[in-house]
C-alpha positions in Angstrom: 114.0 236.1 -41.4 111.3 233.4 -41.2 111.7 230.2 -43.2 108.6 228.8 -44.7 107.7 225.3 -43.6 108.5 222.5 -46.0 108.7 218.8 -46.2 111.5 216.5 -47.1 111.1 212.9 -47.9 113.3 209.8 -47.8 115.8 208.4 -45.4 118.9 209.9 -47.1 117.4 213.4 -47.3 116.4 213.3 -43.6 119.9 212.0 -42.6 121.6 214.7 -44.6 119.5 217.4 -42.8 120.2 215.8 -39.4 123.9 215.7 -40.1 124.4 219.1 -41.7 121.4 221.3 -40.8 119.5 219.9 -37.8 118.2 223.3 -36.8 116.1 223.3 -40.0 114.1 220.3 -38.7 111.1 220.7 -36.4 109.7 217.2 -36.5 110.3 213.9 -38.2 107.5 211.6 -39.2 108.2 207.9 -39.8 106.0 205.3 -41.3 104.7 202.8 -38.7 106.6 199.6 -38.6 109.7 200.9 -40.5 112.9 199.4 -39.2 116.6 199.3 -40.0 120.0 200.6 -38.9 119.5 203.9 -40.8 116.2 204.4 -39.0 117.9 203.8 -35.6 120.5 206.4 -36.6 117.8 208.9 -37.5 116.1 208.4 -34.1 119.4 208.7 -32.3 120.4 211.9 -34.1 116.9 213.4 -33.7 117.1 212.8 -30.0 120.6 214.3 -29.8 119.2 217.5 -31.5 115.9 217.5 -29.5 113.8 216.9 -32.6 110.5 215.0 -32.0 109.9 211.8 -33.9 106.4 210.6 -34.6 104.9 207.6 -36.2 102.2 207.6 -38.8 100.7 205.3 -41.4 101.5 205.4 -45.1 98.1 207.1 -45.9 98.9 210.1 -43.7 102.4 210.4 -45.2 101.0 210.5 -48.8 98.6 213.3 -47.7 101.6 215.5 -47.0 
């Protein structure tokens, strides 16, 4: 069964996916310049699960 691609938004939603369903994630896009302990944790968990993390500006995020 093939899952359709979808987007999730927000730190908490991304963290929940990383903690409970990391195989559902292909890539994580973060807004350039975003910082914080939760962002560091997202990066760490993404690396642990071999999920790429990219940076983009807010304009590109709103296009999604």
